[in-house]
C-alpha positions in Angstrom: 53.0 18.1 8.1 52.9 15.9 5.1 51.0 16.9 1.8 48.8 13.8 2.2 47.8 15.0 5.7 46.8 18.3 4.5 44.7 16.8 1.8 42.9 14.3 4.1 42.4 17.2 6.8 41.0 19.4 4.2 38.6 16.9 2.8 37.5 16.1 6.3 36.7 19.8 6.9 34.7 20.1 3.6 32.6 17.0 4.7 31.8 18.6 8.1 30.9 21.8 6.4 28.7 19.7 4.0 27.0 18.0 6.8 26.1 21.3 8.5 24.8 22.8 5.2 22.6 19.7 4.6 21.2 19.7 8.1 20.7 23.5 8.6 20.1 24.7 5.0 19.0 21.8 2.9 16.6 20.2 5.2 14.6 23.4 6.1 14.4 24.1 2.4 12.8 20.8 1.6 10.7 20.5 4.9 8.1 23.0 4.0 5.0 23.3 1.6 6.5 23.2 -1.9 5.9 26.1 -4.1 4.5 23.7 -6.8 2.1 22.0 -4.6 -1.2 20.9 -6.5 -3.1 18.2 -4.9 -6.7 16.9 -5.3 -8.4 14.8 -2.7 -11.4 12.8 -3.8 -14.2 11.7 -1.5 -17.4 9.7 -2.4 -20.8 9.4 -0.7 -24.4 10.6 -0.9 -26.4 13.8 -0.4 -29.9 14.9 0.1 -30.7 18.4 -1.2 -33.0 20.9 -2.6 -33.9 20.7 -6.2 -33.5 24.1 -7.6 -35.0 23.2 -10.9 -38.2 21.6 -9.4 -38.6 24.7 -7.2 -38.4 27.0 -10.0 -41.0 25.0 -12.1 -43.3 24.6 -9.1 -42.8 20.8 -8.8 -43.0 20.5 -5.1 -43.3 16.8 -5.1 -39.7 16.7 -6.3 -38.4 19.7 -4.4 -36.1 17.6 -2.2 -33.7 15.0 -3.7 -32.7 12.1 -1.4 -29.6 10.0 -1.3 -28.2 11.1 -4.4 -24.6 9.6 -5.1 -22.0 12.2 -5.1 -18.3 12.8 -5.5 -16.4 15.7 -3.7 -13.1 16.8 -5.0 -11.0 19.2 -3.0 -8.2 20.8 -4.9 -5.4 22.5 -2.8 -2.8 24.6 -4.9 -0.1 26.9 -3.9 -0.4 30.0 -6.1 2.2 32.2 -4.5 4.9 32.1 -1.9 6.6 34.7 0.2 9.5 33.3 2.2 8.0 31.1 4.8 4.5 32.1 3.9 2.3 30.2 1.1 -0.9 31.5 -0.6 -3.0 28.5 -1.4 -6.3 28.2 -3.3 -8.8 25.9 -1.9 -11.5 24.8 -4.2 -14.2 22.2 -3.5 -16.6 20.7 -6.2 -19.4 18.6 -5.3 -20.8 16.7 -8.3 -23.6 14.2 -9.0 -23.2 10.7 -10.6 -23.4 12.1 -14.1 -20.7 14.6 -13.4 -23.2 17.6 -12.9 -21.8 20.1 -10.5 -24.2 20.5 -7.5 -22.1 23.1 -5.5 -18.7 24.7 -5.6 -16.8 26.8 -3.1 -13.5 28.6 -3.7 -11.2 30.2 -0.9 -7.7 31.6 -0.8 -5.7 31.3 2.4 -2.3 32.5 3.6 -0.4 29.9 5.7 2.9 29.1 7.3 4.7 26.6 5.1 5.7 24.5 8.0 3.1 24.6 10.8 0.3 25.7 8.4 -1.1 28.1 10.9 -2.6 31.4 9.6 -0.1 34.0 8.6 -0.6 37.7 7.4 -1.5 37.7 3.8 1.0 39.1 1.3 0.0 42.3 -0.4 -2.2 41.8 -3.4 -2.8 38.1 -2.5 -6.6 38.5 -1.9 -6.3 35.8 0.8 -9.0 35.7 3.5 -8.6 36.1 7.1 -8.7 33.0 9.2 -7.4 31.5 12.6 -5.7 28.1 13.0 -5.4 25.4 10.4 -7.4 25.4 7.3 -5.9 23.1 4.5 -4.1 20.5 6.5 -2.0 19.6 9.6 1.5 20.7 10.5 4.4 18.9 8.8 5.4 17.5 12.1 2.1 16.8 13.9 1.7 16.1 17.6 -0.8 14.0 19.7 -2.7 16.9 20.9 -5.7 19.1 20.1 -5.6 21.7 17.4 -7.6 24.7 16.2 -9.2 24.5 12.8 -10.9 27.0 10.8 -14.3 26.1 9.5 -14.9 28.0 6.4 -18.6 26.9 6.2 -19.4 28.9 9.4 -16.3 31.2 9.2 -15.5 30.4 12.9 -12.9 28.3 14.7 -13.4 24.6 15.4 -11.7 22.4 17.9 -10.0 19.3 16.4 -9.6 16.8 19.2 -6.9 14.2 19.2 -8.6 10.9 19.7 -6.1 8.0 19.1 -3.3 6.7 17.0 -3.9 3.7 14.7 -2.3 2.1 11.5 -3.5 2.9 8.1 -2.0 1.4 5.1 1.1 0.6 6.9 1.5 4.2 8.4 0.9 5.4 11.9 -1.9 8.0 11.9 -3.1 10.4 14.4 -6.9 10.4 14.4 -8.6 13.8 15.0 -12.4 14.4 15.4 -14.1 17.7 14.7 -17.7 18.4 15.8 -18.9 22.0 14.9 -22.0 24.0 14.4 -22.9 27.6 13.6 -24.8 30.0 11.4 -24.0 29.5 7.6 -21.5 32.0 6.5 -19.9 30.9 3.3 -21.1 33.2 0.5 -20.9 30.5 -2.2 -23.1 28.2 -0.3 -25.5 30.9 0.6 -25.9 32.1 -3.0 -27.2 28.6 -4.0 -30.0 28.6 -1.3 -33.3 30.5 -1.5 -33.9 33.4 0.9 -37.5 32.3 1.2 -39.6 29.3 0.4 -43.3 28.8 0.1 -44.8 27.5 3.3 -46.1 24.3 1.9 -42.6 23.4 0.5 -41.2 23.7 4.1 -44.0 21.6 5.3 -43.4 19.0 2.5 -39.7 18.7 3.4 -40.5 18.6 7.2 -42.6 15.6 6.4 -39.4 13.7 5.3 -38.1 13.9 8.8 -38.5 11.5 11.5 -41.4 12.3 13.7 -39.4 13.5 16.6 -37.5 15.9 14.4 -40.5 17.5 12.7 -41.4 21.1 13.5 -44.8 21.6 15.2 -47.5 21.7 12.5 -49.3 24.6 14.4 -46.0 26.6 14.4 -45.5 25.9 10.6 -49.0 27.1 10.0 -48.5 30.3 11.8 -45.5 31.2 9.6 -45.8 33.9 6.9 -46.0 32.7 3.4 -43.3 32.6 1.8 -41.2 31.9 4.8 -38.0 34.1 5.2 -35.0 31.8 5.8 -31.6 31.8 7.3 -29.4 28.7 7.6 -27.2 26.9 10.1 -24.5 24.2 9.5 -23.5 21.3 11.7 -20.7 19.0 10.6 -18.8 16.0 12.1 -15.4 15.2 10.6 -12.7 12.6 11.3 -9.2 13.0 9.9 -6.4 10.4 9.7 -3.1 12.4 9.8 0.3 10.8 9.0 2.4 11.0 12.1 5.7 11.8 10.3 4.7 14.1 7.6 1.2 15.6 8.4 -0.3 14.2 5.2 -4.0 13.6 5.6 -4.3 10.0 4.6 -8.1 9.6 4.9 -11.1 11.5 6.0 -14.9 11.5 6.6 -17.4 14.3 6.7 -21.0 14.6 7.7 -22.6 17.8 7.2 -26.2 19.1 7.6 -27.4 22.6 6.6 -30.8 23.4 8.0 -33.3 26.1 7.1 -34.3 28.4 9.9 -36.8 31.3 10.4 -36.9 33.9 13.1 -39.4 33.0 15.9 -40.5 34.9 18.9 -37.7 33.5 20.9 -35.0 33.3 18.3 -34.1 31.1 15.3 -36.7 28.3 14.8 -35.3 25.2 12.8 -37.7 24.1 10.1 -36.1 21.4 7.9 -32.8 20.3 6.4 -32.0 21.6 3.0 -28.7 19.9 2.4 -27.2 16.9 4.0 -24.0 15.2 2.8 -21.9 12.2 3.9 -18.5 11.4 2.2 -15.4 9.4 2.8 -12.0 9.0 1.0 -11.7 6.5 -1.6 -9.5 3.3 -1.3 -7.3 4.4 -4.2 -6.8 7.8 -2.7 -6.0 6.5 0.7 -3.3 4.1 -0.7 -1.8 7.0 -3.0 -1.6 9.3 0.0 0.1 6.7 2.2 2.6 5.9 -0.5 3.3 9.6 -1.0 3.8 9.9 2.9 6.3 6.9 2.8 8.4 8.5 0.2 8.4 12.0 1.8 9.3 10.4 5.2 12.3 8.4 3.7 13.5 11.7 1.9 13.3 13.7 5.0 15.1 11.1 7.0 17.9 11.0 4.6 18.3 14.8 4.5 17.7 15.2 8.2 19.7 12.3 9.6 21.4 9.8 7.2 23.3 12.2 5.0 24.6 14.6 7.7 25.6 11.8 10.0 27.2 9.9 7.2 29.2 12.9 6.2 30.4 13.5 9.8 31.4 9.7 10.0 33.5 9.8 6.8 35.1 13.1 8.1 36.1 11.5 11.4 37.6 8.5 9.6 39.6 10.8 7.3 41.0 12.8 10.3 41.9 9.4 11.9 43.7 8.3 8.7 45.6 11.6 8.5 46.6 11.3 12.0 47.7 7.7 11.5 49.7 8.5 8.4 51.4 11.5 10.0 52.3 9.5 13.1 53.7 6.6 10.9 55.7 8.9 8.7 57.3 10.5 11.7 58.3 7.1 13.1 59.7 6.0 9.9 61.9 9.1 9.5 63.4 8.7 13.0 64.5 5.2 12.7 65.7 4.9 9.1 69.3 3.4 8.1 70.6 6.8 7.2 70.1 8.1 10.7 71.8 4.9 12.2 75.1 5.4 10.2 75.4 9.1 11.1 75.0 8.5 14.9 78.3 8.5 16.8 76.7 6.3 19.5 76.4 3.7 16.9 80.2 3.4 16.5 81.6 0.3 18.4 83.7 1.2 21.3 87.4 1.1 20.7 87.2 1.3 17.0 89.3 4.0 15.4 87.5 6.9 14.1 87.9 7.6 10.4 
């Protein structure tokens, strides 16, 4: 075998190995939540909520603020990785128009770096127990229902696949989540009173539509102050990029109501916190651009580069075969071979 054939064949073998490494090693390494992930999602909207300062001063006329413009920033940051597991911090800050913080929550979760489901927390990570998805969707989402973890109630919530539609040039799976339960987030509970004067409850109830107001006689029968517990109801919609699992847009409507224990169970008194927010146009466009870049990169590593390397390897093998075959033909029919062949001597000529 000629030297050039060895070189071409060896190069082809190297390319085949490189193709396999790219697909089986490089792709899994990049197709997971990066260890330097640090993303902030901004939402805007309005809220109606108890005015803690007014309650403390006895200003009952202003005890409930209505339709306050707000921003909601959710920051998700990877703080630790352990193989295929990532520990992420999940911080939410709700602020008023002047930047004043109205509420904050902070959680830490342990999730799989590909499907983002719950995983056992690494030792010392202080990650909270949960079930299902909590920060985002799998990196390869499907058109099916999922189970989410609702940190407000610390319970599982069904995320129902609703439809697929285009958003900023990307195909997005749209999921809806409707969930209710007793309020369980310690950070939110700490900001709510454990009891309120009966006339404050009555005043807040007066702001409700007539059909939603508690019975005045029942209110009058309550102790003063009224001991309180709370429940949360939320409706969410998420637009999830079909190729990368990136959340492109989202809406949230949440209501927290005050309850007190009645003869037959909890009695709903009045809302103490309502909030409706949606993604900003700038944020939606930015996440769509990021999803486009990520999808292109994944396509290159998963398909284009491995296939391209294989095609080049096949061409090199074909070239090596052709050169070897051509060389053998040339060595079998050259002038030197014809002169030394006795069969080439004319018949009857004297032999030298």
